N, C-alpha and C positions, 0 to 999 in steps of 0.2 A: 812502033806499037802503040796501040791507045792503052789509056789508064784501065779500063777494065780488063783488058787481055793480060795486062801487067799483073793486076790483083787475081786473075784466074790462075796465071801462072804460080803466083805464091801460093795459092791455096792447094794447087795440085801436087806440091812439094810433100804435105802431109799424108798422101796416098801412097808414097814409094817404099812403104816399110812399116813392119808393127810399130817400131818406136813412134815414128811421126804420127801414125792412127792413133796409138795411146795418149801421144801428147795433146792430139786435137781433141779426143774426148776427155781427157783431164780438163783441158781448156774450157771446153764447154759445160762440165760439171762444177768447175770451180765456183762460181757464183752461188750454187746451190748450198756450198758450205757457210758461206756468209750469209746468204739470205735464207735458205728453207731451214738450215739447222738452226740458227740462231734463233729465228722467230717461233720454230717448232717447241725450242727448248723451254722458252717462257712464253708460249702462245696464250695460255690463261691460268696463271699462278694462282688468282683470288680463287679459281674454281677448285684447288687441289689443296687449299689451305687444311683441308680435314686430314692431311698428312702429316703436318707439322706436330711434332711432340710438345705438349704444353702441360704444365704443372697447374692443379687446381687445388686450392687449400682452403676449405670452408671450416673456419672455427666458429663461426656465428652460433651463439647460445640461444638466439632467440629472445621474443619479448611478448608482452601482453599490452594490447590497447584495447580500450571499450570492451572488455571483457572477453575478447578474442586474442588467440595468439598467433603472433607473426612471426615468419621463420625466413625473412628475405634471403639469407645466405642459401638457403635450400631450394628457394623458387629460383634465384638467379642460377645456382648449380645446374637444375633442371633445365632451365630454359637454353644454356649454353650448350648441354649436351644434345638437346633437340636441333640447336641450330646448326649442327655440325661444322662449325667454324672451328678448326684446329683439333688435334687429336688429343682430347681432353684426358689427363690421369690425376684422379684424386688421390693425393698424398699429403703426409704431414708437412709442417712447416719446414722442419729441418731437412727432410729428403728434398722438398722443393728448393731450398736454398743450395744444395749440394749439387743436384740437377741442373740448374742454371749455371753454375760456376763450372762444371765440367763438360757442359754441352749435351748432357742427356736431354734436357728440356731447353728450348729456344727461349722460354719466357715462364714466369709464373704470375698466376692471379689469386690473392688471398683476399677472403672475406672474414674481417676481425672478429673478434668474440663479441664485442658490443655494438656490431653493424647494426643488428634490428634493434636495438636499445635506443642507438642515435636517430634510427629513421623515425621511431614513434616519439622522441623527444621533442617534435616540432609542436605537438599539441599541449606540453606541458610548459613550467616555468624557466627551464632552462634549455632551450632547443640546441642541438649540435646537429653537424652533418656527418651522415655515413662516409666513410673511406673505403673505396676499394683500391687494394695495394697492389701495383704491376711491378714486377723485378723484370728487368731485361738486362742482356749480356750482348752488347755490340761486338764483343769478340766473337760471338757465335754467327752473328748474322744481323748486319746493320739493318737491311731491308725487312728482315720479319720486326724488328723493334718498331720500325716505321708503321707497318701495317697494324700491329698490335695496339698502337696507339689510337689507330682510327677505329679498330676493332671495339675497342674497350672504351672509346668515348661513347660509341653507341650503346653500349652496354650500361655505361653510366648515366646517360640520357635516359635510358628505359627504364632504371631503377628509380631515378628521381623523379620521373613522370607517374611511376606507380605510386611512389611515397605521396606525391602532391595528390594524386587522384583520391587516393585515402583521406588525405587531410581536407581537402576541398569538399568532398563528399560529407564530411562531420561538419564543415562551414554550411554547405547548402541546407542539411538536415537541421542545423541550428537556424538558419534564416526561418524556414517552416515552423519551428517551434516557436521563435520569437515572433513571428506572425500570427500564429494561435492565440500565445498569451497576450499579445497586444490587443488582438480582437476581444480576448476576456476582459483585458483592462480597460477598452475602450467602453464595453459593455456596462463594467461596473463603474465607470466614469458617469455614463447614463444615469445609472440606478443613484450613484451620489448625488448627481445634479438633481434627479428629482426628489430624493432624501433630503436635500439641501433646502430645496423650494419649500417644502413641508416644514423643515426645520425652521427655515426664516419666518414663515408664517406663525410657529409655535413661538419663537423667540419673541415677535410681534407681542401676541396675545400674553407671552410671559411678561414683557415690559410693561403692558397694560394694567396687568393683574398685580404686579408688583408695585406699580404706582397706588393703585387702591389699598393694598396691603401696607403700604408705608402710611397712607392716611390711618388706616385702622390701627396700626401698630402706636401711631401717635396718639390717638384717642384712648387706645388701652392703657399706654403710658400714664397718660393724664387722670383716667378711671383708676388705676393702681395707686396712684398717688392720693387720690381722695380716699381709697379704700384703705390704705395703709394708715392715713391719718384717723379715720374711723375705727379702725382695728386696736389703734392705739387707745382710742376713748372706750372702746368695748373692752379691751384688757384691763384700763383701769377700773371700770363699772363694774365689770365681772369679779374683779379682786375684793372690791368693797363689798358686793353680795356674799363670795364667799366667807370673808371675814364677818359680816352680819349672821350668817345662816351658821355659822360656826359659834357665834356667841349665843345665838337662838337655841342650836343644839345642847350647849351646855348648859343654859337655863331649864330647857324643858326635861334635862336629864335630871338635874337636881329637883325640881318638882315632881316629876314623876317617882321619884325614890322617897320623898314625903309624903304626897298625897295619895299616892297608890294603895298603902294599906288600910288608910281609913276609909277610902271609896269601897274597898272590897269589902268592910264591915258594915257599912251603913248604907248601902245601895238600895236596901228594901225601905228602910225609913225615909230616905229621899225620894224614893218612888211612889211610897203610900202618901206622902204629905202633898207631892205634886198631884197625884191622882185627885186628891181632897180637893185640893184648890182647883183643879180641872172640873170635877164634879160640881163643887160649889157654884163655879161661874157658870157651867151649864145649867144648873138649878135654877140660879139666880135669873138667867135669861129666860128660862121656861117659864117662871113666875112672877114676872115683872108686873102682871095684873094683881097679883096678892102682894106686890111690893110695899106697898102702902101699908099692908096691914102687918107683914112679916119683917118690914124694914128695922123696927128696933131690934127685933130677936136677931135677926141676921147680923146687923151692926155689932150686936153684943158677941156673937158666936165668931163672928171675923175678929174682933178684938183678941177674944180668947186664942184663936189659932194663931195669930200674929204674936201674941204673947208667948205662947208655945215654942214656936220656930225661934223668937228671939233668944227664948232661955237655951234652946239647943245650941243656937249659934253662939252665944255667949259662953256655954259650958265648952264647947268643943273648939272655939277659936279664941279663947281668952288669951292664949300665950301671944307674948308680941313678936311673932315670927313671921316673915315674909308670907303673905296669903297664898294657899294653894289653891289648886281648882276646885277641889272640895269645898272648902270655905267660902271660896267664891260662889259657888252653887247654894251653900246654905245661906250666905248672906243675902244671895239673890232672893232664895225662898223666902227669907225673914221679911227682907224689903217687900216681898210680893204680897206676903200675907199682912203686912203692914199698910201696904197699898190697898189690900182687899179691906183691911179695917177701916182705912181712911175712906175708901171708896162707901163702904156699908154706912159708916158715919154720914159721908156725903148724901148717900142715897136716901139714909133716914132723915137727914137735914132736908134733903130735896124734897122728899115725900110730904116732909112734916111742912115744908114750906110751901108745898106744891108748886115749886117754881124750879124746873129742870127739864132737860130733854131726855126722853127715853130712848131715842135713838143713840144719842152721844154715849149713854150709859150702855146699849146694847153692844156699841161698837167696843166700848173699853172691856166689856166683859168677854167678848168674842177673843180680843187680842190675850187676855189673860188665859182663857179657857185653852188657847193654841200653845201659848207658851207652857203653861202646866202640864198640858196632856203630853208635850214634846218631851218636856224633864221626866214625866212618868214614864214615857216608852223608852226612854235611853237609861234610865235610873239603872236597871240591872245590867246594862253593858259600861257603866262609866268607867269602870277599871280597865276593860279591854279598850276601850275608846282612848284612854290615856295611853297606853302601851302603843296603840297604833298611830296616835298622834306623835308620841317620840319617835317611834320607827320612821314616820315619814318626815319627821324633821331632820331626822338622821341622813334619810335618803335624800333629801332637798339640800343638806349640808354637801354631802358627797357630790352630788350632781351640780353643785354649785363650784366645788373645789375642780370638778372635771371641765365646767365651763369655764371656769378662770385659765384652767391650763391650756384649754383648746384655743382660748383667746389671745393666751400669749404665744403659742404657736402661730396661730393664724396671723397674729400681728408680725412675726418674725418672717413667716412664710410670704406674707404679701410684700414685706421689705424685699425680700429676695426677688420676688415676681416683679416688684417695681424696679428693681437694678435691671433683671432678665428683661422686663419689658423695654427700659430705655436701652439695654444692649440690642434687644430685637428691633427697634425703631431704627436704630444705627445701621444694624447689619441689613435690614430691610432697604433702607436708603442705599448702603452700599450694592445690595442686590440689584436693586432697580438701575443703578449706574452700570453695573456688570452686565445686567438683561439689554440695555441700550448699546452697550458696547458689542455684546453678543449679536445682537438685532444687525448692527453695522456689519460686523464680521461674517456674520451669516449672508449678508447681502452680498458681500465681496466672494464668500466661499461659492455662492451659486453662480457668480459670474465666473469666477475662477475654474469651477468645476465643469461649466459649460465650454470653456476655452479648452480645458483638459481633454474633456471627451470628443471635442471636435478635432483637437490636435491628434488624439489616438487614434480616431477614425483615419483621418489623413494619414497617419503614419502607418496603420496597419494596410491602407492601399498602396503605399509606397513600398511597404516591406515585401519582399517577393515570398510566394509560396509555391514552390516547385514541387510537383509529381515526381515520381521514381524515373520517369522517362525524361523529362526534362532536366532533372537533375544530374542524372547519367550523363546527358548531352553537353551539357555547361560543364560539368567537371572534366569530361573530356577535352573541352576546348581549353578550360583554364589551366588544367594540368600542363599542356602542351600548346601554348596560344599563339606560338610563331612557327609555323611548319614551312620547311622549304619545299616551294612546290619546283621541282626542277623539270625542265623541257629541254631534252637534248634534241636540237633540230635535225643534226646528223650524227646519230649515236653509233658510236664504234661498238661490235656487240662483244669484242673481247680484246684481251691486252696485245694479242699479236697484231691485229688489225689496227690497233692505235700506232704500232711502231713500224709497220710494214713501209711507210712512206720514208722513213729514216735508214732501214736496213735493205730495202731494195736497191736504192742508187748506191749505197755503200758497196754492194755486191757487185754492181756494174761497173763502178770504178776500179774495184779489184780485178775484174775480168779484164778490162782495157788494159790495166797494169801489167798483168801476167801476159797476156796476147801479145805485149810488145817485148815482152821478153824472149819470145820464140819468133816473131816475124820483126824484121828491120822496119824502122819508122820510114826509111826512105829505099826504095827498090835500087838495088845494086847495078842491075842490067840497065835501069834506066840512066842512072847516074853515069855509068860507063859508056853508054852510047850517047850522052850530051843530050838527053830530052829537054823539052821545056820544065822550068822547075814546078809549075803548078801540075803538070803531069805527073811530075816525080811525087809530090805531095799527096795527090789523088791515089797513085799507084800504091803508095803505103798506108793510105786511110781506109780505102775500101774493102781490103780483106778483114781488116778488123771490125769494121763495121758489120761486115756479114757474120762474123762470129759472134759479134755482140748481140745481132738479131737473135741469132740461135741460141745464144745464153739467156736473152729476155724471154723468149717462148718456152724454154726448158724451165726455166725459174718460175715463172707466172704459172706454167702448168702444173708443176709440183705444187705451189702453193694455194691454188685454187683447189685441185682436186684431190691432193693427198693430205695437206695440211689444213684446208678449209678455210682458205682467204674468200671472203664476198666482196666483189666490188660493184660500186653504185654504177659507175660507167666502164666496164670491162674492157670494152674496146677500145675506147678512148685511153685507158690507162696504158694498154699495151701497145698502141701507137704512140703515145707521148714517151713510152720507155725507149722505142726505137730512136726518136730523136735523143733521148739523153743518152742513149749509148754513142749514139754519132758525135755529140757534143764532147762526152768524155774520151772518146778514142781520139779526136782532134786534139785535144788539151794533151792528153799523154803522150801522143804522136809529136807535137812539137817540142815538149819538154826533152823527150829522147832523143830527137834531130837535131837540137839547138844544143844541149848540153852534154849529150853523150852518156857515158856511165853515170855521170854527175845528175843527169835528168832523172834516172831512175829514184834516186833519193830526194830530189825535188817534189817526183811524183807522190810518193810517200809522205812526204812532209805536207804538201798542199791538200792530201787526203785529211791528214790530222787536223790541218786549221779548217777544213770544210766540216768537218765532224763535229767541232767544237762551236762553231758558230753557227750552224743551220739551225740551231733549235728544233732539234729532232726529239730531243728527250723533254727536257724544261723549257719553258718559253725564254728567248734569246734574252729579254731584259733582265732575267735573273743572274745572267752570266754577267762576269767582269767588263768593263768598258772596252777593252781591248778587241774581245770578240762581237760586242757589239758594233765597233768600227768596221770591223771585216764583214760582218754580215750581210750588207746589200751589194758586197762586190766579188761574191763567189757565186758559181752556178749553183751548187747544192742547195743553198738557200731557197731560191726558187723552185728546186726541184722537189723539196719535201714539201713546200707548201701546196704546190699544184697538186701531187699525188694524194694528198689529204683530201682534196676536194673531188678527185675522180674517183678515190677509193671508198671515202664514206658520204660523199655529196656535198652539195652547196655550190655557192656562184661559182662561174667559171672563168671571172675575171683573172684570180692568180694564174690560170693555167695560160691564158692567152699571153700575160706578161711573161711567164716562164719560158714560152715558146719563143717568144721574140728576144729574151735574153739568151738562150740556149742557141738560136739561130747567128745571134751576134758573136757569141762565143765560139762556134763552130767555125764562123766564116774568118773571125780574127786568127783562130789557131791555124787554120788550114793556108792563110795568107802568110804566117811567120814561118810556118813550115817550108813554104814555097821559097821564101827568102834564106832559110837555111839551107834548102837543098840547092840554092843558087850559090850559096857560099860554098857547098860541099863541092862543088864542080870545080874549085881553085884548091890544088893541092899546097900545103904549106908544112913546113916542118913539124909543127905541132900535131898535124894529122899523120904524117908519117912516123913520129915518134909520141905517142899520146901518153901524159903524164899518170894517168888511171886508166886500167881497162877491167872491164866487170865482165 
C-alpha cells in the first residue's frame, strides 16, 4: 500500500469510537490553548492599564512666581486622571506606603510638599530640581514596575517641559524688555552724542573765555596791587587830615567859647562902623569931583574915625590873650579905618599936589566899600556865623575821621582783594588748564558717545524682539528642543500582534508533539509488511501534517476573527504556516522514531532551546552567548523572523530564507526517519526489551 493510503488508514482509526474522535478534536484544539489563549490573555495590556490600581499622593503646597500661584502637583494629578493611565487612587503618604507593601496598589506616585517651589526656583538664586517620587514593589508584579518607569518618564518629561516653557517664556519676555530698553538707551546715546557735541563747542568757548579771563585776572591783580599801595597812601593822608581837623575843631571850639559872648554884645557897633566905612567910601567915590575941595576935611574925618576904632580895639583887645575872631574883625576895622585915614591923607596930598590917578583911587574905594559893606551886612549874624563855623568844623572833623576809617578799611579790603585777585589769577589759570582738559575730554566723549550710540543701535538690532505668537512658538521649541520623530515602517497595532510570530509556531510545535503521542511515528503495518523505509517515513509523517494543517486553519481562524489578529499577508502567512507544521512534524517524527520514548523528552528540550534562542521576545543579541550561538541553527529562529514580515509587513527576504531552511530541515528529518525505519525493520534485544517505556 502506498504512503497516502497508509496515512488515511491511520487517520480512520480516530473515527472508530467516541474516545478516538474526542482525542482527534482535542488534538486539533490543543494549539489554540497555546496560541489563541496566550495571545488573547495579553493581547493589549497597555490598553487596559486603567484597571491597574495605583496610589497617587499629592502633598504639593504650591508656590508663587511672578505674582501668580503655581500648583504643579494639582496640574499633574489632574492630567494623570484625564490620561486614564492606571486606576489612580488619591491617598495619604502612609496609606500609599502600606498599599504598595501589601499589594493593594502596584505602585505609588508622590508629589512632595516643595514640588512647585523647586520648579519655580529655576528663576531664583538657588535653582533646584523638582522630584517626582515613585515607589514600586516587584514582589507584586515586575512588569508593572517596568511599565511605570516608562509612563512616569513621560510624566516627568511633560512636567519638565511645562516648567521649562514657563521659564523660557520669561526669558523671551526679558529679551523683548531688553530690546526695548536698549532702543531707549540707543536713543539716549544719540541725545548724549548731540549734547556732547554742543558741550564740546561750549568747552572750547569756555577755554577761550578762560584764557581771556586769565589775562584779565592778571591785569586785575596788578591793578589791585597799585590800588593797595594807593590805598595805603590814602590811609596815611586821611589819618593826617583827621588829626588836622581834630586840632582845628579843638581850636575853633576854644575860640568860639571866648569870642562868642563879645560878638553877641557888639554886633551892632561893628555893623554900624562897617556901614559907616562903606557909606564913606561910597560917598567919597560919589564926590571925587569935590574931592579936592573936601579932601582935607575928609582926611580929618577919616583920621578921627580911625582913631575911634583904634581906641575901641585898644580897649577891647588890650589883654595879651590869643586873638579871637571878633578882635580880628575889630583889628581889621581899625586897620581899615587907618587905611581910610591914610588914604584920605594920600588923597589930600594927591589932591594937594594934584599928582595921582582918580581911577586908582576909585578902585581902592570900591574895594573898601565892598569889604565894609560885607562886614556891615554880616555884623548882625557874626555870633551865628561863629557857631555855624564851629559846627561845620566839627562835622568836617567827624567826616575826616570817617574818611580815615574808610581809608583804613579800604586799604585792608584792597589787601584782601589783592590776595584774592592773586588767588583768582591762579584759579583762573587752573580753570583754563581744566577747560582745555575738558575740551579734550569732551572731544573723546563725543567720539565715545558716537561709538556707544552705534553699538547700542547694532545691539538693539541683534537683540530679538518677539511678539506673543513668535514667543510661544520659540518657547515650545526650546522647552522641548529634541523630539523623537518615530516612524514605524510596519507598526504592530497591539501587543498580541507583536508576539504572534512567537506564540503561533510554539503552538504548532506543541500540536505536532502531542500528535505523535497519539499517532506512531512509523506505521506498524508498513513496518510489518517490510515496506520501503522512505514509504514508512512518509506514512508516519503525512497524518500529522494533515492534522497540523487543520490545527493551523483553526488557530489562525480564531486569532483573526475572534481575537483580532490582522495580517499584512494573510494567505502567505497561512501557507507559510503549512510549511512550518510540515517541518515541525518531520523533526518531531524523527526524534520519536529514532529515540523512542526518550525522543519525547528531546522534543520538549528542543522546544525549550528554540524558544530561548529564537529572539521572540527580546532581541537575541540581549541573550547570553550560548543562545546566540544556537540561534542560527534552529528552525524556529527563521520561522519567527519570517512570520514578522508576513504578519506586520516588510521585505520578504527572510521569508524566502526561512522556506529554504524549513525545506532543508523537513527533507533532512524525513531522511533520518527513513533511516530509523530501516533500522527498526531489524529486531534486536533492545527492541524486544526496551529500557524505558512511555
